[in-house]
Structures are given as structure tokens and as C-alpha cells.
C-alpha positions in Angstrom: 17.3 13.9 6.0 14.3 12.6 7.0 11.8 11.1 3.6 9.2 8.9 3.9 6.6 7.2 1.8 3.3 9.1 1.5 1.5 6.7 4.1 4.8 7.2 6.6 4.7 3.0 6.4 8.8 3.6 5.4 11.6 6.2 6.2 14.0 5.6 3.5 17.5 5.3 4.5 18.9 6.8 1.3 21.7 9.4 2.2 19.9 12.6 -0.3 17.8 13.6 -2.3 18.4 15.1 -5.2 15.3 17.7 -7.1 16.5 18.1 -10.5 14.6 20.5 -12.9 15.5 19.6 -16.5 16.7 16.5 -18.1 20.0 17.2 -18.3 20.4 18.1 -14.7 19.0 14.9 -14.2 21.5 12.9 -16.2 24.3 14.7 -15.1 23.2 13.9 -11.3 23.0 9.8 -12.7 26.8 10.1 -13.9 27.9 11.3 -11.2 26.7 9.0 -8.3 27.8 5.5 -7.8 24.3 4.5 -6.4 20.8 6.1 -7.0 17.1 5.3 -7.9 14.2 7.3 -8.5 11.3 8.3 -6.4 8.2 9.3 -7.8 5.2 10.8 -5.9 6.0 7.9 -2.7 2.7 5.7 -2.9 4.4 2.5 -2.6 4.4 1.2 1.3 8.0 -0.5 1.6 10.7 -0.2 0.6 10.9 -0.5 -3.0 12.3 3.3 -4.2 14.9 3.1 -1.6 18.8 2.9 -2.1 22.3 3.2 0.2 22.9 6.2 -2.2 20.5 8.6 -3.4 17.2 9.3 -5.0 16.2 11.0 -7.4 12.8 12.9 -7.2 12.1 13.6 -11.4 8.3 14.9 -10.2 9.7 18.9 -10.6 11.0 18.5 -14.4 8.5 20.1 -17.1 5.6 17.3 -18.2 6.4 18.6 -21.1 3.2 16.5 -22.6 3.1 16.1 -25.8 0.0 14.9 -28.3 0.1 13.0 -31.4 -2.6 13.1 -32.7 -2.0 10.3 -35.8 0.0 8.3 -33.6 -2.4 8.4 -31.2 -0.2 8.5 -28.3 1.0 11.1 -25.6 4.5 11.7 -24.0 4.6 13.5 -20.9 7.7 13.7 -18.0 7.9 10.1 -16.1 7.4 12.6 -13.1 4.1 14.1 -13.6 0.6 12.9 -11.9 -2.2 11.1 -13.8 -4.3 13.7 -12.7 -2.5 16.2 -15.2 -2.2 14.5 -17.9 -5.4 13.0 -18.2 -7.0 16.5 -18.0 -4.5 17.6 -20.7 -5.9 14.7 -22.7 -9.7 15.0 -22.4 -10.1 19.0 -22.6 -8.1 18.0 -26.0 -10.9 15.0 -26.9 -8.5 12.3 -25.9 -8.3 9.7 -23.5 -6.3 6.5 -21.4 -8.1 3.5 -21.2 -8.4 3.8 -17.6 -7.5 4.8 -14.4 -6.3 3.9 -11.1 -8.5 4.5 -7.8 -5.9 7.7 -7.4 -5.0 10.5 -10.2 -2.8 11.6 -8.0 -0.1 9.2 -8.3 3.1 9.4 -11.0 2.9 8.2 -14.8 6.7 6.7 -13.9 5.8 4.9 -10.7 2.7 3.8 -11.7 3.7 1.9 -14.6 6.9 0.9 -13.8 4.9 -1.1 -10.8 1.9 -2.1 -12.8 -0.3 -0.4 -11.2 -4.0 -1.0 -12.0 -7.3 0.1 -12.4 -10.2 -2.6 -13.4 -12.0 -4.3 -15.8 -12.3 -7.6 -17.3 -10.8 -6.3 -20.6 -8.8 -3.6 -19.4 -5.4 -4.2 -18.9 -2.9 -2.1 -16.1 -1.3 1.1 -16.9 2.1 -0.6 -18.4 -0.3 -1.8 -20.8 -1.0 1.4 -22.0 3.3 2.0 -22.2 4.0 2.5 -25.8 7.8 4.3 -24.7 10.2 5.0 -22.1 13.4 7.4 -22.4 15.8 5.8 -19.7 18.8 7.6 -18.2 21.9 5.1 -18.6 24.0 4.4 -15.5 26.7 6.9 -17.8 24.3 9.9 -18.1 23.1 9.2 -21.7 19.5 9.0 -22.7 18.2 5.3 -24.1 15.1 5.0 -25.7 13.3 2.1 -25.8 9.7 1.4 -27.7 6.9 -1.2 -29.0 8.3 -3.8 -31.0 12.5 -3.3 -29.7 13.5 -7.2 -27.9 14.0 -5.4 -24.7 10.1 -3.7 -24.5 8.7 -6.1 -23.3 11.0 -6.6 -20.3 11.4 -2.5 -19.7 7.9 -1.7 -18.9 7.6 -3.1 -15.6 11.2 -2.8 -14.3 10.6 -1.4 -10.5 13.2 1.2 -11.0 16.2 -1.3 -11.6 16.9 -0.2 -15.4 17.3 3.5 -14.4 15.7 6.8 -14.0 12.9 7.0 -16.3 12.7 10.5 -17.7 9.8 10.5 -21.0 7.1 7.9 -21.4 4.7 7.1 -23.8 1.2 6.4 -24.0 -1.4 5.1 -26.0 -4.4 7.6 -26.1 -7.9 7.0 -27.7 -10.9 9.1 -29.0 -12.8 10.8 -25.6 -15.5 9.1 -23.4 -17.6 9.9 -20.7 -18.6 7.6 -18.0 -21.0 7.6 -15.5 -20.6 5.3 -12.0 -23.3 3.8 -10.2 -23.4 2.2 -6.6 -24.9 -1.3 -5.6 -25.6 -3.0 -2.2 -26.8 -5.9 -0.8 -25.0 -8.3 -2.9 -24.8 -11.9 -1.5 -22.1 -14.1 -0.8 -23.6 -17.0 -2.9 -24.3 -14.4 -5.8 -20.8 -13.6 -5.5 -19.2 -17.0 -5.2 -21.5 -19.2 -7.8 -21.6 -15.6 -10.5 -18.5 -14.5 -10.1 -18.2 -13.4 -14.3 -21.1 -12.4 -14.3 -20.6 -9.5 -11.6 -17.1 -8.5 -12.6 -18.6 -8.2 -16.1 -21.5 -5.6 -14.7 -19.8 -2.6 -15.8 -16.2 -1.5 -17.9 -14.8 -1.4 -14.5 -16.0 -2.8 -11.6 -14.9 -2.5 -7.7 -16.3 -5.1 -5.5 -15.9 -3.2 -1.4 -15.8 -6.3 1.1 -15.2 -6.9 5.2 -15.0 -10.9 4.7 -17.3 -11.4 7.9 -20.3 -9.1 7.2 -23.4 -10.9 6.0 -23.2 -9.5 2.4 -20.3 -8.9 0.6 -21.1 -4.9 0.6 -20.9 -2.8 -2.4 -19.4 -2.8 -5.7 -19.0 0.6 -7.7 -20.1 -0.4 -11.1 -17.9 2.3 -13.9 -20.1 1.9 -17.5 -18.3 3.6 -20.5 -20.8 5.7 -22.4 -21.8 5.2 -25.9 -24.4 6.2 -28.4 -26.3 3.3 -27.8 -26.1 3.2 -23.9 -29.5 3.2 -21.8 -30.4 6.2 -20.1 -30.1 4.1 -16.9 -28.1 1.3 -15.5 -30.2 -1.8 -14.5 -31.7 -1.5 -10.7 -30.3 -5.0 -10.0 -26.6 -7.0 -10.4 -27.9 -10.0 -9.4 -29.2 -9.6 -5.7 -27.8 -6.6 -5.1 -29.4 -3.1 -5.3 -29.1 0.4 -7.0 -28.2 3.1 -4.8 -28.8 6.6 -5.8 -26.7 9.3 -3.5 -23.7 9.0 -0.9 -25.8 8.7 2.3 -26.4 4.9 1.3 -23.4 3.9 0.5 -21.4 2.7 3.6 -17.7 3.5 1.6 -18.5 6.9 0.6 -20.9 8.4 3.2 -19.4 11.7 4.3 -16.4 11.3 2.2 -16.4 14.7 -0.2 -13.0 13.6 -2.3 -14.3 10.3 -3.9 -15.9 10.6 -7.5 -19.5 11.4 -8.5 -21.7 8.6 -8.1 -25.3 8.4 -8.3 -25.3 7.1 -12.2 -24.3 11.2 -13.2 -22.3 11.5 -16.3 -18.8 12.9 -17.0 -15.3 12.8 -18.3 -13.7 9.3 -18.3 -11.4 10.9 -16.1 -13.9 12.3 -13.6 -15.5 8.6 -12.9 -12.9 6.1 -13.6 -10.6 6.5 -10.4 -12.5 6.2 -7.0 -11.2 10.1 -5.6 -11.3 13.0 -7.5 -8.7 15.0 -9.4 -9.3 18.3 -7.7 -9.2 16.6 -4.0 -6.4 15.4 -2.0 -7.0 11.4 -1.4 -6.7 9.8 2.1 -3.7 11.1 4.0 -2.4 7.6 3.8 -2.7 6.3 7.6 -3.3 2.8 6.5 -1.3 0.1 5.2 -1.8 -1.7 2.2 -1.4 -5.2 0.5 -2.9 -6.4 -2.9 -2.4 -10.2 -4.3 -2.9 -10.9 -7.9 -4.5 -14.6 -8.4 -5.4 -15.8 -11.7 -9.1 -15.4 -12.9 -9.7 -19.2 -13.2 -8.7 -19.5 -9.0 -10.6 -16.3 -8.0 -13.9 -17.9 -6.8 -10.9 -20.5 -4.3 -8.7 -18.2 -3.2 -11.8 -15.8 -2.4 -13.4 -17.9 -0.7 -9.9 -19.1 1.3 -9.4 -15.6 2.5 -13.4 -15.7 4.0 -12.0 -18.6 5.9 -9.9 -16.3 7.8 -11.8 -13.7 8.5 -11.7 -13.2 12.4 -7.9 -14.0 11.5 -8.0 -10.7 8.7 -10.6 -8.5 10.8 -8.8 -6.8 13.6 -6.9 -5.3 11.0 -8.6 -4.5 8.4 -9.6 -1.3 7.0 -12.2 -2.3 4.3 -11.0 -5.1 1.1 -11.6 -4.2 -2.9 -12.0 -7.0 -5.8 -10.4 -6.3 -9.2 -10.3 -7.4 -12.3 -7.2 -6.7 -14.7 -6.7 -8.1 -18.3 -3.5 -10.7 -19.0 -0.3 -8.9 -20.7 2.8 -9.6 -21.7 5.2 -8.0 -19.4 7.5 -9.0 -17.4 7.8 -8.8 -14.4 3.5 -7.7 -14.4 1.2 -9.7 -12.0 -0.4 -9.9 -14.8 1.7 -11.4 -16.8 0.1 -14.4 -19.2 -3.5 -14.6 -17.2 -6.1 -12.8 -17.0 -5.8 -11.8 -12.9 -8.7 -10.7 -10.0 -6.6 -8.2 -7.3 -7.2 -9.2 -3.9 -6.5 -6.1 -1.9 -6.4 -5.1 1.6 -6.2 -1.8 3.2 -5.2 -2.6 6.7 -5.1 -0.2 9.8 -1.5 1.9 10.7 -0.7 -1.2 13.1 2.3 -3.1 11.3 2.7 -5.7 14.3 -1.9 -6.7 13.6 -1.1 -5.9 9.6 1.8 -8.4 9.9 -0.2 -11.3 10.9 -3.1 -10.8 8.8 -0.6 -10.6 6.2 0.4 -14.1 7.1 -2.9 -15.3 7.4 -3.8 -13.9 4.0 -0.5 -15.5 2.2 -0.9 -19.0 3.9 -4.5 -18.9 2.9 -4.3 -18.4 -0.9 -1.0 -20.1 -1.4 -2.3 -23.1 -3.3 -3.7 -20.2 -5.9 0.1 -18.9 -7.0 -0.6 -15.4 -5.9 1.5 -12.7 -7.3 2.0 -9.6 -4.6 1.7 -6.1 -6.2 4.8 -4.7 -5.8 4.2 -1.6 -3.8 2.3 -3.1 -1.3 3.4 -5.0 1.7 3.7 -8.9 1.5 6.3 -11.6 2.9 6.0 -14.0 0.7 8.7 -15.8 -1.7 9.1 -15.1 -5.6 9.1 -18.3 -6.9 7.7 -20.5 -9.7 4.9 -17.6 -10.8 7.4 -15.3 -12.8 8.2 -17.2 -16.0 10.1 -14.4 -17.2 12.4 -13.6 -13.8 15.3 -15.6 -15.3 15.3 -12.8 -18.0 14.2 -9.7 -16.2 17.8 -10.7 -14.4 19.8 -10.7 -17.5 18.6 -7.8 -19.1 19.3 -6.0 -15.5 22.8 -7.4 -15.7 22.8 -6.2 -19.3 22.2 -2.2 -19.3 23.2 -1.9 -15.5 26.6 -4.2 -15.0 27.7 -2.5 -11.8 24.3 -2.3 -10.0 24.0 1.9 -9.9 19.9 1.6 -9.8 19.3 -1.8 -7.5 18.3 -1.0 -4.1 17.7 -3.7 -1.1 14.4 -4.8 -1.8 15.7 -5.3 -5.5 18.4 -7.6 -4.2 16.1 -8.9 -1.5 12.9 -9.8 -3.8 13.9 -10.2 -7.3 18.3 -10.9 -6.6 18.9 -8.2 -8.8 
């Protein structure tokens, strides 16, 4: 078997890939294997999903999307891509609170790893979870819902609690969003007025390369209401608004990004960076991301700037985003509002490894927490206050280690 992550950054060591088309079939497969782990749309960049046993791919199971309008939830197959559930909701007058940059990732995988969008008041995608249905080691189904004692430890689970078959998410009435691009923000403005920059819209992304004269670009996604102005401001501090992709270095010549230039559209067509109906980048890249407390963000960003020349040879682009705090035990956002410092690297592993070491040394004083699905080398320690509780939960639900793997053993001691 030659099975790789979407970017080709990891070749799975698992002996086989199992592709059930029903939940009952998946349950039988789980019960019949000594070691098994769930794999989704393979958008991780490391060996998070790997195992010495079998991989269970649930993307072929019917999404079976069920909208509960009175309860304001949607329940969907865990292998379903966000693009599918988002379009289904939007067409029926409903919405999610946020989207990741790629709408092509699976609901189960994205929530299990605390994948996120952006916005000062927006939690990660995992914070929308209201219930999960797991396959237990014996093949039975186990449901965990908001209010249950183990819920906060079960949402961001990294596959350690077993394959998830169904996920229930909170929904809200549909809304529209416009996306505007700003260029020319000075470093002085970003570092001295950081909170003003990230508060410029419902969701704000800051793109940079660290060694440039100005910061780079702001992508400002503004949620529209009945009293919203028809135009966004021409400036965000020193950054000026541009109206076409030709004026946007990050989007010029790219036809798979979501509509910019302030054209209003459905939330699901603006909150992601990439269009639902288009293929995102082919993945010839390596990604890294670190979450730091928002109170330390300016110092952490300034620290990365001091090593810009060590980062530059391996870098394609960086992105800064904000995520609101949550109470999910293994979430990088546990207990603190965060700023995510993201790096998209060239697919040059040796150069990237050197750059990662430099970044981790620079931001070490700011208690960084890595994105679980991306490449990092730092140890996990004091930054996860509920790690021991998570280990106990795993030991209780999977005492024989059916769902463990080399990543969980190495990174979390599970």
C-alpha cells in the first residue's frame, strides 16, 4: 500500500486502508482489528492518523445530513467535507459560525484537530460541536453530547477515542459576508495597534513574509447585517483597500480563491480562502502553525521578525489569525484567546526543519501550542493543562490501545 497525506509529506505505514460504505460495516471492521485508526481527507502534514494496523476511511459513508431547526443543529457523517454540509445549510437558510481556509476538509478530521478559521470572537471549528458518535473498541456505538462529563475531553480527540461516525454541530440563521483586501500595512501599525487590525472585520487574515518593508496583505471578511454600510473603509490604519485580484499579490493569477473586491455572498462562499467549487492548491508544500496567547502576540510576532533571514529560504507565505478561547482539553485554544502564527513552507524538508527550529526557539518564551495536524518539533508540556485528564480518558475508553499510534505515543504519551 502506498497511501500519502494530501501534500505527500507522509507515507502511511499502515498495512491496509479499509473503506466501509455504512456505519454497520465500519463497526464490524473496528471490532475485528487489533489496531485501527480513522483517516479523513488526509489534510494533515504529519503522521497523526497513522498506525501499525489498519486505516479506516469513512469518507465513503453517506453524509445523511439532518438539520434540526428547533434545536439549531445539524448532524452529519464525520467523513463529509465542509463544502458539502455548508452548501446544504446555506441552501436551506442556515449557517455555521465559521469556516476554515479550505472547505474541502472533513468535518470529523477538522474538529478532532481543532482546525480553525479566524475572528477575534470566533472559536475554532471544534467549538461548534454539540455531540459525537464514536465506535468503541468492541464495535458498539458510544455517544457523547454537550453536558456529559467527558464532553470537553472528547471533542478534540486526535482519533485517540476511536473513529467518529456522526458529528452534531451548532447552526444559526444564514448570513452574508463581503471580503476586501488591504495592502501596505506598516509593521509599526501592526505591532503597535495589533488589536485594531484583527478587529477590522468578522474574520481577518494577515499575510506576510517577515522580511518585507511592509507587512503584506489583510483579507478582511465582514459579516453583513441590515445596518452594514455599503462600503468598507478605504483604509485600515496604513493599509489601503484594493478592488481587484491584480492588485493583490496573494491572489493575483489564482482562480480558486473566494471572491474578493467587496462583493457580498453567502457565508460559505466568503469565509473560506478557497472556493467550494474549485480545487485548492495541490499541496506541494509543508505547513506549520503555533498558537500563542493573544496577550503575547505582539512580542511573539516581533520575535519571528528577528529571525526573518533564517525563515525566508524555506518560506512561501505566513498568515496570522485570531481564535477565541475554548474549554476543550486538547485544543490549542484551551483557556486563552489566541493568535495563530502559520507558515506555509516550500516542500524542502531539510530547509524547513532548520526554519522550524529557528521559529520554535524564537517563540519558546511565549508558551506556544502547535497545530496538531502540521509539522513541529517542540515537546508538549506545560502548555496543555488538561493533558493528564485526556490521558486518563483515553485509558478508560480504550484500555488496550486499539486506537493509538506512533504520533500519539510520541507527542502525547498516549
